[in-house]
C-alpha positions as CSV (number, residue, x, y, z in Angstrom):
1,M,61.6,-80.4,-80.6
2,Q,60.5,-79.7,-77.0
3,I,61.8,-75.6,-77.2
4,Q,59.6,-75.4,-80.2
5,Q,56.6,-76.9,-78.5
6,D,57.6,-74.4,-75.4
7,D,57.7,-71.4,-78.0
8,A,54.3,-72.2,-79.5
9,L,53.0,-72.8,-75.9
10,A,54.3,-69.0,-74.6
11,S,53.1,-67.4,-77.7
12,A,49.8,-68.9,-77.4
13,I,49.7,-67.4,-74.0
14,L,50.7,-64.4,-74.6
15,E,48.2,-64.0,-77.6
16,T,45.5,-65.2,-75.0
17,V,46.2,-62.6,-72.5
18,R,43.8,-59.5,-72.8
19,L,46.7,-57.1,-71.2
20,P,49.3,-55.5,-73.5
21,L,52.2,-57.3,-73.4
22,L,55.6,-57.3,-75.0
23,A,58.8,-59.1,-75.2
24,L,62.3,-57.4,-75.8
25,D,65.2,-59.0,-76.6
26,P,68.3,-57.7,-74.5
27,E,68.8,-54.8,-76.7
28,L,65.2,-53.7,-76.1
29,R,63.8,-54.5,-79.3
30,V,60.5,-56.0,-79.6
31,E,60.6,-59.8,-80.5
32,T,57.2,-60.3,-79.7
33,A,54.0,-58.5,-79.3
34,N,50.4,-59.6,-78.3
35,N,47.2,-58.2,-80.2
36,A,46.3,-56.4,-76.8
37,F,49.0,-54.4,-77.5
38,L,48.5,-53.6,-81.3
39,E,44.9,-53.2,-80.7
40,H,45.2,-50.9,-77.7
41,F,47.9,-48.6,-79.0
42,Q,46.8,-48.5,-82.5
43,V,49.5,-50.1,-84.1
44,T,50.6,-52.8,-86.7
45,R,52.5,-55.8,-86.0
46,D,55.1,-54.8,-88.9
47,E,55.6,-51.3,-87.6
48,T,56.3,-53.2,-83.8
49,L,58.6,-56.4,-84.1
50,G,62.1,-55.6,-84.4
51,R,62.1,-52.0,-83.3
52,L,63.7,-50.4,-80.3
53,I,61.0,-50.0,-78.3
54,Y,61.8,-46.2,-77.8
55,E,61.4,-45.8,-81.5
56,L,57.9,-47.3,-81.5
57,G,55.0,-44.8,-82.9
58,N,57.6,-42.4,-84.3
59,G,59.6,-41.8,-81.0
60,Q,56.4,-41.7,-79.0
61,W,57.5,-44.4,-76.6
62,D,60.7,-42.4,-75.7
63,I,59.5,-42.0,-72.4
64,R,61.4,-40.9,-69.6
65,E,60.0,-43.2,-66.9
66,L,60.1,-46.0,-69.2
67,R,63.6,-45.3,-70.1
68,H,64.3,-45.2,-66.1
69,L,62.7,-48.5,-65.6
70,L,64.3,-50.4,-68.4
71,S,68.0,-49.1,-68.1
72,E,68.0,-48.5,-64.1
73,V,65.1,-50.2,-62.4
74,L,64.6,-53.7,-63.9
75,P,68.7,-54.3,-64.2
76,E,69.2,-53.8,-60.4
77,R,65.9,-55.8,-59.4
78,R,64.7,-58.4,-62.4
79,T,61.3,-57.9,-61.8
80,V,59.0,-55.1,-61.0
81,S,55.6,-54.3,-60.5
82,D,53.1,-51.5,-61.6
83,Y,55.7,-48.8,-62.3
84,R,53.9,-45.8,-62.8
85,V,54.1,-44.2,-66.2
86,E,52.4,-40.9,-67.8
87,H,52.7,-39.9,-71.5
88,E,50.7,-38.0,-74.1
89,F,50.3,-39.8,-77.3
90,E,49.3,-38.3,-80.8
91,R,47.1,-40.6,-81.5
92,L,45.6,-41.7,-78.0
93,G,46.2,-38.9,-75.9
94,R,47.0,-38.7,-72.3
95,R,47.6,-42.4,-70.9
96,V,48.0,-43.5,-67.4
97,M,50.1,-46.6,-67.4
98,H,51.5,-49.3,-64.8
99,V,54.2,-51.2,-66.2
100,S,55.4,-54.6,-64.9
101,G,58.3,-56.1,-66.0
102,R,60.1,-59.3,-65.5
103,R,64.0,-60.2,-66.9
104,I,63.4,-63.9,-68.4
105,A,66.7,-66.6,-68.6
106,R,66.5,-68.7,-71.5
107,R,68.9,-71.7,-72.0
108,D,69.9,-71.2,-75.8
109,H,69.2,-67.6,-76.2
110,Q,70.0,-64.5,-74.3
111,D,67.5,-63.4,-71.7
112,L,63.9,-62.0,-72.5
113,V,62.7,-58.7,-70.8
114,L,58.7,-59.4,-70.6
115,L,56.6,-55.9,-70.3
116,A,52.9,-56.1,-69.2
117,I,51.4,-52.9,-69.4
118,S,48.1,-52.0,-67.9
119,D,46.2,-48.7,-69.3
120,D,44.8,-47.2,-66.4
121,T,43.6,-44.0,-67.6
122,E,39.8,-44.6,-67.5
123,R,40.6,-46.2,-64.4
124,E,42.3,-43.4,-62.7
125,A,39.7,-40.9,-64.1
126,L,36.8,-43.1,-62.9
127,R,38.6,-43.2,-59.3
128,A,39.2,-39.4,-59.4
129,E,35.4,-38.7,-60.3
130,L,34.1,-41.3,-57.3
131,T,36.8,-39.4,-55.1
132,G,35.1,-36.1,-56.3
133,R,31.6,-37.6,-55.8
134,V,32.4,-39.0,-52.2
135,E,33.9,-35.3,-51.1
136,L,31.1,-33.7,-52.9
137,A,28.4,-35.6,-51.0
138,D,30.5,-35.1,-47.7
139,K,30.3,-31.6,-48.0
140,L,26.5,-31.4,-49.1
141,I,25.7,-33.4,-46.2
142,D,27.8,-30.9,-44.2
143,S,26.3,-27.9,-45.8
144,V,22.7,-29.4,-45.1
145,R,21.2,-27.8,-42.8
146,E,19.0,-30.9,-41.4
147,G,21.1,-33.4,-39.4
148,L,21.8,-36.5,-41.4
149,L,22.4,-40.0,-39.9
150,I,23.7,-43.0,-42.2
151,L,22.5,-46.1,-40.5
152,K,23.5,-49.5,-41.1
153,P,21.5,-52.5,-41.4
154,D,21.6,-53.1,-37.7
155,L,20.7,-49.7,-37.1
156,S,24.2,-48.7,-35.8
157,V,25.7,-45.2,-37.2
158,H,27.7,-45.2,-40.1
159,S,28.4,-41.9,-40.0
160,A,26.9,-38.1,-39.2
161,S,26.6,-35.0,-40.7
162,G,28.1,-31.9,-38.8
163,S,24.9,-30.5,-38.6
164,F,23.5,-33.6,-36.8
165,Y,26.6,-33.0,-34.6
166,N,25.8,-29.3,-33.8
167,L,21.9,-29.7,-33.5
168,F,22.3,-32.2,-31.2
169,E,25.4,-31.4,-29.1
170,V,27.6,-34.4,-29.5
171,N,30.6,-35.5,-31.4
172,P,31.7,-38.4,-33.7
173,K,33.0,-40.4,-30.7
174,Q,29.7,-40.3,-29.1
175,T,27.9,-41.2,-32.2
176,V,29.3,-43.3,-34.9
177,G,29.6,-47.2,-34.1
178,R,26.6,-47.0,-31.9
179,L,23.1,-48.2,-32.4
180,V,20.7,-45.4,-33.0
181,Y,18.8,-45.7,-29.8
182,E,21.8,-45.8,-27.5
183,L,23.0,-42.4,-28.4
184,G,23.2,-39.6,-25.8
185,N,22.8,-42.0,-23.2
186,G,19.5,-43.9,-24.4
187,Q,17.8,-40.2,-25.3
188,W,17.1,-41.3,-28.8
189,N,15.3,-44.4,-27.5
190,I,11.9,-42.4,-28.9
191,P,8.9,-44.8,-30.0
192,Q,8.1,-42.7,-32.8
193,L,11.3,-43.6,-33.7
194,R,11.5,-46.9,-33.1
195,Q,8.4,-47.5,-34.8
196,L,9.5,-45.5,-38.2
197,L,12.6,-47.4,-38.8
198,E,11.8,-51.0,-37.3
199,D,8.0,-51.1,-39.3
200,V,7.8,-48.3,-41.6
201,L,10.8,-48.3,-43.4
202,P,10.9,-52.2,-44.1
203,R,7.6,-51.4,-45.2
204,E,7.5,-49.0,-47.6
205,R,11.1,-48.4,-48.1
206,A,10.8,-44.3,-47.2
207,F,9.0,-42.0,-45.2
208,D,8.1,-38.1,-45.2
209,D,8.1,-35.3,-42.9
210,Y,6.9,-37.5,-39.5
211,E,7.0,-34.7,-36.7
212,V,8.6,-36.2,-33.5
213,T,8.3,-34.3,-30.1
214,H,10.7,-35.2,-27.6
215,V,12.6,-33.6,-24.6
216,F,16.4,-34.6,-24.5
217,D,18.2,-34.0,-21.2
218,D,20.8,-31.3,-22.3
219,I,18.7,-29.5,-25.0
220,G,15.4,-29.5,-23.6
221,K,12.4,-30.1,-26.1
222,R,12.9,-30.5,-29.7
223,V,10.1,-30.5,-32.3
224,M,11.8,-32.6,-35.5
225,V,10.6,-33.4,-38.9
226,L,12.1,-37.0,-39.6
227,N,12.6,-38.4,-43.4
228,G,14.1,-41.8,-44.0
229,R,15.3,-43.7,-46.8
230,R,16.6,-47.4,-47.6
231,L,19.8,-47.3,-49.9
232,D,19.6,-51.0,-50.6
233,H,22.1,-51.2,-53.3
234,M,24.4,-49.9,-50.6
235,E,22.5,-51.9,-47.6
236,L,22.4,-48.3,-45.4
237,I,19.7,-46.0,-44.3
238,V,19.5,-42.1,-44.7
239,L,17.9,-40.7,-41.7
240,A,17.3,-36.7,-42.3
241,I,16.5,-34.8,-39.0
242,R,14.9,-30.9,-39.4
243,D,14.7,-29.2,-36.1
244,I,11.6,-27.1,-36.2
245,T,11.3,-26.2,-32.7
246,H,11.8,-22.4,-33.3
247,I,9.3,-22.7,-36.1
248,R,6.8,-24.2,-33.9
249,E,7.6,-21.8,-31.0
250,S,7.1,-19.2,-33.4
251,D,3.7,-20.0,-34.6
252,A,2.7,-20.8,-31.1
253,R,3.8,-17.0,-30.3
254,F,2.2,-15.9,-33.4
255,K,-1.1,-17.6,-32.5
256,E,-1.0,-15.8,-29.0
257,V,-0.6,-12.5,-30.6
258,T,-3.4,-13.0,-33.4
259,T,-5.5,-14.4,-31.0
260,A,-4.9,-11.4,-28.4
261,A,-4.9,-8.6,-31.1
262,R,-7.9,-10.3,-32.8
263,L,-6.0,-10.8,-36.1
264,G,-7.8,-13.3,-38.4
265,V,-5.1,-14.8,-40.7
266,F,-6.1,-16.2,-44.1
267,E,-4.2,-17.7,-47.2
268,A,-5.7,-18.5,-50.5
269,D,-3.4,-20.8,-52.6
270,W,-5.0,-20.5,-56.0
271,R,-2.6,-23.4,-57.8
272,A,-3.5,-25.7,-54.8
273,G,-7.2,-24.7,-54.7
274,T,-7.1,-24.3,-51.0
275,L,-8.2,-21.6,-48.9
276,Y,-7.6,-21.3,-45.1
277,W,-9.3,-18.9,-42.5
278,S,-7.8,-18.8,-38.9
279,P,-10.4,-19.4,-35.9
280,E,-9.6,-15.5,-35.3
281,F,-10.9,-14.7,-38.8
282,R,-13.9,-16.7,-38.5
283,D,-14.4,-15.1,-35.1
284,I,-14.3,-11.2,-36.7
285,I,-17.1,-12.2,-39.6
286,G,-19.2,-14.5,-37.6
287,Y,-18.4,-17.4,-39.5
288,P,-19.0,-21.2,-37.9
289,Q,-15.7,-22.5,-37.0
290,N,-16.6,-26.4,-38.2
291,E,-17.7,-25.3,-41.6
292,P,-15.5,-24.7,-44.7
293,P,-14.3,-21.2,-45.8
294,I,-16.2,-19.6,-48.9
295,T,-14.6,-19.3,-52.0
296,D,-16.6,-16.8,-53.4
297,P,-14.4,-13.7,-54.4
298,V,-16.9,-11.3,-52.9
299,P,-18.9,-13.8,-50.2
300,D,-22.5,-12.5,-49.2
301,F,-21.1,-11.0,-45.6
302,I,-19.9,-8.4,-47.3
303,H,-21.7,-5.2,-47.0
304,P,-23.6,-4.6,-50.4
305,E,-22.1,-1.1,-51.2
306,D,-18.7,-2.0,-50.8
307,R,-18.8,-5.6,-52.9
308,S,-18.1,-3.7,-56.1
309,A,-14.8,-2.3,-54.8
310,L,-14.0,-5.7,-53.4
311,A,-14.5,-7.0,-56.9
312,R,-12.0,-4.5,-58.0
313,L,-9.4,-5.3,-55.7
314,H,-9.8,-9.2,-56.4
315,D,-9.2,-8.5,-60.0
316,E,-6.0,-6.3,-59.3
317,V,-4.6,-8.8,-56.8
318,R,-5.0,-11.9,-59.5
319,H,-3.3,-9.5,-62.1
320,P,0.0,-10.7,-63.3
321,R,1.5,-6.9,-63.3
322,G,-0.2,-6.0,-60.0
323,S,1.5,-4.3,-57.0
324,G,1.5,-7.3,-54.8
325,T,0.1,-5.8,-52.0
326,I,-3.5,-5.3,-50.1
327,F,-4.5,-2.8,-48.1
328,H,-8.3,-2.3,-48.3
329,E,-11.1,-1.1,-45.5
330,H,-14.5,-2.5,-46.3
331,R,-17.8,-3.4,-43.9
332,I,-18.9,-6.6,-43.2
333,I,-22.7,-7.7,-41.9
334,R,-22.1,-10.3,-39.2
335,P,-25.1,-13.1,-39.0
336,N,-26.8,-11.1,-36.2
337,G,-26.8,-7.9,-38.6
338,E,-24.2,-6.3,-36.9
339,V,-22.2,-4.3,-39.4
340,R,-18.4,-4.2,-38.6
341,W,-15.6,-2.1,-40.5
342,V,-12.8,-4.7,-41.3
343,Q,-9.2,-3.9,-42.4
344,M,-7.6,-6.5,-44.6
345,H,-3.5,-6.3,-45.2
346,G,-1.9,-8.7,-47.4
347,R,0.7,-10.0,-49.9
348,V,0.8,-11.9,-53.0
349,E,3.4,-14.4,-53.8
350,L,4.0,-14.6,-57.6
351,A,5.8,-17.4,-59.5
352,E,7.6,-16.8,-62.7
353,V,7.7,-19.3,-65.2
354,V,9.7,-18.9,-68.6
355,G,9.2,-15.3,-68.3
356,D,6.1,-14.8,-67.4
357,R,4.8,-13.8,-63.9
358,S,1.5,-15.9,-62.3
359,P,0.3,-15.1,-58.9
360,M,0.5,-18.2,-57.1
361,R,-0.7,-17.5,-53.4
362,V,-2.1,-14.8,-51.2
363,R,-1.5,-14.4,-47.6
364,G,-2.9,-12.0,-45.0
365,V,-4.6,-10.5,-41.8
366,L,-8.3,-9.1,-41.3
367,I,-8.4,-6.7,-38.4
368,D,-11.5,-5.6,-37.0
369,V,-11.4,-1.9,-37.0
370,T,-14.9,-0.7,-36.2
371,E,-13.7,0.9,-32.6
372,K,-11.1,2.8,-34.6
373,K,-13.5,3.6,-37.6
374,T,-15.9,5.2,-35.0
375,A,-13.3,7.0,-33.3
376,E,-12.1,8.5,-36.2
377,L,-15.8,9.4,-37.2
378,Q,-16.4,11.1,-33.9
379,L,-13.3,12.8,-34.1
380,R,-13.5,14.5,-38.1
381,E,-17.5,15.4,-36.3
382,S,-15.4,17.0,-33.5
383,E,-12.8,18.7,-36.0
384,E,-15.8,20.0,-38.1
385,R,-17.9,21.1,-34.7
386,L,-14.7,23.0,-33.8
387,S,-14.0,24.1,-37.5
388,L,-17.4,25.4,-37.6
389,A,-17.2,26.6,-33.5
390,L,-14.0,28.7,-35.2
391,T,-15.2,30.0,-38.6
392,I,-18.7,31.7,-36.7
393,G,-16.5,33.0,-34.1
394,G,-14.1,34.4,-36.2
395,L,-10.8,32.6,-35.0
396,G,-8.0,31.6,-36.0
397,T,-5.6,29.1,-34.9
398,W,-1.6,27.8,-34.8
399,D,-0.2,24.8,-34.2
400,W,3.8,25.9,-33.7
401,D,6.5,22.9,-33.5
402,L,9.5,25.0,-32.2
403,V,11.6,21.9,-32.9
404,T,11.5,21.4,-36.3
405,G,10.0,25.1,-37.1
406,A,7.0,23.5,-38.6
407,I,3.8,25.5,-38.4
408,L,0.0,24.6,-38.9
409,W,-2.5,27.6,-39.7
410,S,-6.5,27.4,-40.0
411,D,-7.5,28.6,-43.2
412,E,-9.1,31.7,-40.9
413,H,-5.3,32.4,-40.1
414,F,-4.2,32.7,-43.6
415,R,-7.0,34.9,-44.4
416,M,-6.4,37.2,-41.1
417,E,-2.5,37.6,-42.2
418,G,-4.0,38.5,-45.6
419,Y,-3.2,35.3,-47.7
420,E,-5.2,33.3,-49.5
421,V,-5.5,29.7,-48.0
422,G,-2.3,27.9,-49.2
423,E,-0.7,30.6,-50.8
424,V,2.7,30.2,-48.7
425,V,3.9,27.7,-46.3
426,P,3.5,28.9,-42.9
427,S,6.1,29.9,-40.8
428,Y,7.4,32.4,-38.6
429,E,8.9,34.5,-41.1
430,A,5.5,34.5,-42.8
431,W,3.5,36.1,-40.2
432,I,6.2,38.4,-39.0
433,A,6.0,40.0,-42.5
434,R,2.5,40.6,-42.2
435,V,2.9,42.7,-38.8
436,H,3.0,46.1,-39.2
437,P,6.0,47.4,-39.0
438,E,5.4,49.9,-36.2
439,D,4.5,47.0,-34.3
440,R,6.9,44.2,-34.5
441,A,9.7,44.8,-32.1
442,A,6.7,44.8,-29.3
443,T,4.9,41.6,-30.5
444,E,8.5,39.9,-30.9
445,R,9.0,40.9,-27.5
446,A,5.8,39.7,-26.0
447,L,6.4,36.3,-27.8
448,T,9.7,36.0,-26.3
449,S,8.3,37.0,-23.0
450,A,5.8,34.6,-22.8
451,R,8.1,32.1,-23.6
452,D,11.2,32.8,-21.4
453,E,8.7,33.3,-18.2
454,N,6.2,30.0,-19.0
455,R,3.0,32.3,-19.1
456,L,0.2,32.8,-21.3
457,Y,0.8,34.9,-24.5
458,Q,-1.5,37.5,-25.0
459,H,-0.9,40.6,-27.4
460,E,-2.9,42.8,-29.6
461,F,-1.1,43.8,-33.1
462,R,-1.9,45.4,-36.5
463,S,-1.5,43.4,-39.6
464,L,-0.6,44.9,-43.1
465,H,-2.4,43.6,-45.8
466,P,-0.9,43.5,-49.3
467,D,-4.1,45.9,-50.8
468,G,-3.0,48.5,-47.7
469,S,-5.8,47.8,-45.3
470,I,-5.0,47.2,-41.8
471,H,-6.6,44.9,-39.3
472,W,-6.3,44.5,-35.5
473,L,-5.7,41.1,-34.6
474,D,-6.2,39.9,-30.8
475,A,-3.4,36.7,-30.3
476,Q,-3.7,34.4,-27.6
477,G,-1.2,31.4,-26.9
478,R,0.2,28.6,-24.4
479,F,4.2,26.9,-24.8
480,F,4.6,23.7,-24.1
481,Y,8.0,22.6,-22.8
482,D,10.3,19.2,-22.3
483,S,11.5,17.7,-19.3
484,G,14.4,20.2,-19.8
485,G,12.3,23.2,-19.7
486,H,12.9,23.6,-23.2
487,A,10.0,25.1,-25.3
488,T,9.0,22.6,-27.7
489,R,5.5,23.1,-28.6
490,M,3.0,26.6,-29.0
491,L,-0.8,26.4,-29.5
492,G,-3.0,29.5,-30.0
493,V,-5.9,31.4,-31.3
494,M,-6.0,34.6,-33.1
495,R,-9.2,36.5,-33.9
496,D,-9.8,40.0,-35.7
497,I,-11.1,42.7,-33.6
498,T,-10.9,45.2,-35.9
499,E,-14.4,46.4,-36.0
500,Q,-14.4,46.1,-32.2
501,K,-11.3,48.7,-32.4
502,R,-13.2,50.7,-34.6
503,W,-16.4,51.0,-32.4
504,A,-14.1,51.4,-29.4
505,D,-12.9,54.7,-31.0
506,T,-16.7,55.7,-32.3
507,Q,-17.6,54.9,-28.8
508,A,-14.8,57.5,-27.4
509,I,-15.9,59.7,-29.7
510,L,-19.8,59.2,-29.3
511,V,-19.5,59.7,-25.4
512,A,-17.1,62.7,-25.9
513,E,-20.1,64.2,-28.3
514,L,-22.6,63.2,-25.9
515,Q,-21.3,64.9,-22.9
516,H,-20.9,67.8,-25.2
517,R,-24.5,67.7,-26.1
518,T,-26.0,67.1,-22.6
519,R,-23.8,70.2,-21.4
520,N,-25.7,71.9,-24.3
521,L,-28.9,70.8,-23.7
522,L,-28.8,71.7,-20.2
523,G,-27.7,75.1,-21.0
524,V,-31.1,75.0,-23.3
525,V,-33.1,74.0,-20.9
526,R,-32.1,76.4,-18.6
527,S,-32.9,79.0,-20.9
528,I,-36.2,78.0,-21.6
529,S,-36.8,77.8,-18.2
530,E,-35.4,81.5,-17.5
531,Q,-37.3,82.9,-20.2
532,T,-40.7,81.0,-19.5
533,L,-40.5,82.4,-16.1
534,R,-39.9,85.8,-17.0
535,T,-43.1,85.2,-19.3
536,S,-45.2,83.6,-17.6
537,D,-48.3,84.7,-15.5
538,S,-48.2,82.1,-12.6
539,L,-46.9,79.2,-11.5
540,P,-49.1,77.1,-13.6
541,D,-49.0,78.9,-16.9
542,F,-45.0,78.6,-16.3
543,A,-46.0,75.0,-15.9
544,G,-47.9,74.5,-19.0
545,R,-45.3,76.5,-21.1
546,F,-42.5,75.1,-19.7
547,G,-43.7,71.5,-20.4
548,D,-44.5,72.3,-23.8
549,R,-41.4,73.5,-24.5
550,L,-39.7,70.6,-23.4
551,A,-41.5,68.4,-25.0
552,A,-40.8,70.0,-27.8
553,L,-37.1,69.7,-27.5
554,S,-37.6,66.2,-26.7
555,R,-38.9,65.5,-29.9
556,V,-35.8,67.4,-31.4
557,Q,-33.9,64.9,-29.6
558,G,-35.5,62.0,-31.1
559,L,-35.2,63.2,-34.4
560,L,-31.3,63.7,-33.5
561,S,-31.1,60.2,-32.2
562,H,-31.1,59.0,-35.8
563,A,-29.1,61.8,-37.5
564,E,-26.3,59.1,-37.8
565,Q,-28.1,57.3,-40.2
566,E,-29.9,59.9,-41.8
567,A,-29.7,63.8,-41.3
568,V,-32.6,65.5,-40.3
569,S,-34.5,67.3,-42.9
570,I,-36.5,70.9,-42.8
571,G,-39.6,69.1,-43.6
572,A,-39.6,66.3,-40.8
573,L,-38.9,69.4,-38.4
574,V,-42.0,71.2,-39.6
575,H,-44.5,68.0,-39.8
576,S,-43.1,67.2,-36.3
577,E,-44.1,70.4,-34.5
578,L,-47.0,70.4,-36.7
579,D,-48.4,67.0,-35.8
580,A,-47.6,67.2,-32.0
581,L,-50.5,70.0,-32.1
582,G,-52.8,67.4,-34.0
583,A,-52.6,69.8,-37.2
584,T,-52.1,68.1,-40.3
585,A,-50.6,69.3,-43.1
586,G,-52.0,68.9,-46.3
587,T,-55.3,70.1,-45.8
588,D,-57.1,73.1,-47.3
589,R,-55.9,75.3,-44.2
590,I,-52.3,73.8,-43.8
591,I,-49.8,74.3,-46.8
592,T,-46.2,72.9,-46.1
593,E,-44.0,72.8,-49.4
594,G,-40.5,72.8,-50.3
595,P,-37.5,70.9,-51.5
596,Q,-35.3,68.2,-49.3
597,V,-33.2,70.0,-47.2
598,R,-30.7,68.2,-44.3
599,L,-29.7,70.3,-41.7
600,R,-26.7,70.1,-39.5
601,N,-27.2,68.5,-36.2
602,R,-26.3,72.1,-34.4
603,T,-28.6,73.9,-36.5
604,V,-32.0,71.5,-35.7
605,Q,-32.6,72.1,-31.8
606,T,-32.4,75.9,-32.0
607,L,-34.8,76.0,-35.2
608,A,-36.8,73.0,-33.6
609,L,-37.3,75.3,-30.8
610,A,-38.4,78.2,-33.1
611,L,-40.9,76.4,-35.2
612,H,-42.2,75.1,-31.4
613,E,-43.1,78.3,-30.6
614,L,-44.4,79.5,-34.1
615,A,-46.9,76.7,-34.1
616,T,-47.7,76.8,-30.3
617,N,-48.9,80.6,-30.8
618,A,-50.8,79.4,-33.9
619,R,-52.7,77.0,-32.0
620,K,-53.3,79.3,-29.3
621,Y,-53.6,82.3,-30.7
622,G,-53.3,82.1,-34.9
623,A,-54.6,80.4,-37.9
624,L,-55.1,77.1,-36.0
625,S,-56.8,78.5,-33.0
626,G,-60.1,78.8,-34.9
627,D,-61.6,77.4,-38.3
628,H,-60.9,80.4,-40.6
629,G,-57.5,80.5,-40.6
630,H,-54.7,79.2,-43.1
631,L,-50.9,78.3,-42.2
632,S,-48.5,78.4,-45.0
633,V,-44.9,77.0,-44.3
634,T,-42.7,76.9,-47.5
635,W,-38.9,77.2,-47.9
636,T,-36.6,77.3,-50.6
637,M,-33.1,77.4,-51.3
638,H,-30.9,80.1,-52.8
639,R,-26.9,81.0,-52.8
640,E,-25.4,84.3,-52.2
641,D,-23.0,86.1,-54.0
642,G,-20.5,84.6,-51.6
643,G,-21.5,81.1,-53.0
644,E,-23.0,80.0,-49.5
645,L,-26.1,78.0,-49.7
646,R,-28.7,79.2,-47.8
647,L,-32.4,77.9,-46.4
648,V,-35.3,80.5,-46.3
649,L,-38.3,79.4,-44.5
650,R,-41.7,81.6,-44.7
651,W,-44.2,81.2,-42.0
652,I,-47.7,83.0,-43.1
653,E,-50.5,83.0,-41.3
654,D,-53.8,84.9,-42.1
655,G,-57.6,85.0,-41.5
656,I,-56.8,85.5,-38.0
657,H,-58.5,88.2,-35.4
658,L,-56.9,89.1,-32.2
659,R,-59.4,88.7,-29.3
660,R,-57.6,91.2,-27.3
661,E,-55.0,93.9,-28.3
662,G,-52.0,93.0,-27.2
663,E,-52.5,89.2,-26.4
664,R,-50.6,87.2,-29.2
665,A,-47.8,89.9,-28.8
666,N,-47.6,89.2,-24.7
667,S,-48.0,85.5,-25.4
668,G,-45.2,85.3,-28.3
669,G,-42.6,87.3,-26.3
670,Y,-40.3,84.0,-25.9
671,G,-40.3,83.2,-29.3
672,R,-40.4,86.5,-31.2
673,E,-36.9,86.8,-29.0
674,L,-35.9,83.4,-30.1
675,I,-36.6,84.0,-33.7
676,E,-34.9,87.6,-33.6
677,K,-32.1,87.2,-31.5
678,A,-31.2,83.6,-30.6
679,L,-31.2,82.3,-34.3
680,P,-29.0,84.9,-35.9
681,Y,-26.7,84.6,-32.8
682,S,-26.5,80.9,-32.9
683,L,-27.2,79.8,-36.5
684,G,-25.8,83.1,-38.4
685,A,-29.8,83.7,-39.8
686,K,-31.2,86.5,-41.0
687,T,-35.0,87.1,-39.6
688,S,-37.7,88.8,-39.8
689,F,-41.1,88.9,-37.8
690,D,-44.2,90.7,-39.0
691,L,-47.4,90.4,-36.7
692,T,-50.9,92.2,-37.6
693,E,-54.2,91.7,-36.4
694,T,-55.3,89.1,-39.5
695,G,-52.1,87.5,-39.9
696,L,-48.1,86.7,-39.1
697,H,-45.3,86.6,-41.4
698,C,-42.3,85.2,-40.2
699,C,-38.8,84.5,-42.5
700,I,-36.0,82.7,-41.3
701,D,-32.7,82.7,-43.6
702,L,-29.8,80.4,-42.5
703,P,-27.1,78.6,-44.0
704,V,-27.3,74.9,-44.3
705,S,-25.5,71.7,-45.5
706,K,-25.4,70.5,-48.9
707,Q,-29.1,70.2,-50.6
708,Q,-30.2,66.6,-50.9
709,P,-32.4,66.0,-54.6
710,G,-36.2,65.3,-54.3
711,R,-39.0,67.3,-52.2
712,E,-40.2,67.0,-48.8
């Protein structure tokens, strides 16, 4: 009876226990299995009781570790605790179990083996996950650049991150377990930190971005941003310490630079709707320091002529597909009416949301460039004046970089070389190609010599243009040298002296011609003086005649002085002599008629003297000496059989009466000799001179230049 009660009690205990239990006989067959076993391993009681444990679940319990436990370990020890067994079940998958076994002796039966099986698969997974999370947390803490302190409720240090040790140059032994205020020999006993940990954190449970400045003995001044959190479920405090010393120092240096350089800083956050202008920005535009910035994209202080351009810039900056960069120059009007030039540089920050770009913020600087713009304007005006002076002066310039070989030519330089402006890239080769082949060697020698001897380059050479024209150029330049004495640059000017050369050649010819004419003229004067002297009755008579003949010669020289522009015509010569005597052609008494005939210069002088003698005698003794005489001077052209073109001039006087016999013949001796002897000798003329008591008929037939159209 008692045995039955004990068995019933044992069965009740087995079923009550939530841990899977198996009772095995000495042959390891299952005598009893509680409900926890059946449910956990998803088997029925019929599939279990009476079966060898290794055959359970179609042999799935034939586990090597379990065989070792039951056949070797348990017989020797009788009791085994937490023997680890891992197995892959078909239904349950991989399971991690801890098996505890005991051999139990029975008085009337064979010994019983009781197995308690604890399935710790989930627990092992949770433990592994927890271990991984702890490891991840440790690594995250160590990877964070901010120093982290984990504090206990009494504010002693539970742990610290590697960043904390590195930032503040301490080690775990000096840190862990110590009160935070005692760290670094009391250097962390900072009043602001005490207030945060003892007053703020208990009330608020957290604090964010508290900036604290403190001077440490070992590492000096530090600017720190503190963030704290209470972890009530763990009874810990997390204190994050970010060292922003370098940022504040950089900010201070940046402020010094912007102040010294007068750089105005601005920032517009379009999402937050905020706008910041630095004090320097306000100084540049003349805006009060204590007033909020103007949010209008185009404020009133922008110059009216620049507002539309600035409005377009604002639209481009806000466009999602914009370049993201800002560079703009415009004018502002300060409150005192002063106009200043400013330059804006900036960068737009874009945010991407679901593939769309959206401008978020713009930062930049404003620079007062008034002096720079003024200097640029003055430089541009100076360059324009220089360009105008060079153009008016006909000067071309060059700037030669001997290190890179690059050359700059002015527009006039291109034209002097026979190039269109921009037709070629300026180069030594392009220049030397246009130097006349006969001048190239001498020109290059002059250039090399000036460079090697460090002296002024000055040389004249000819430039051969594509159209075959030749131009004389005068070049002057100077080389510049580096500290080692090597030529690095050359600047120079060049002018076209073609006309100057032409005039020089012309002048040489004219001088030679003048010398020739002067000799001839002196010879003529000498001849006139001798002839006049022979035919004069007295010195006063000589003086009068000689003066008249010199006057005639002077008139001829006057006509000849203009012969370079227009050859002297026979008509002009005739009228000149008549006008000198006050005899006006074209009246009833004086007739002049004939074609326009240009005379050779060598013909004019001798023929003019002959006409002077005829006119003078007509005034003294002939047709012009009284009121009844008539003078007819006509000339025609004819061509002889040999093809020579000749001029025939007829001088006819009538209606005259000589007062004394032989008066005109004696008075006109020099003139007649000039006509009958000098003209044939010097000009190849054919002449006749017929003088009667009532008139004179003189004919001069001489070769001339090509006839010109029209009439005199």
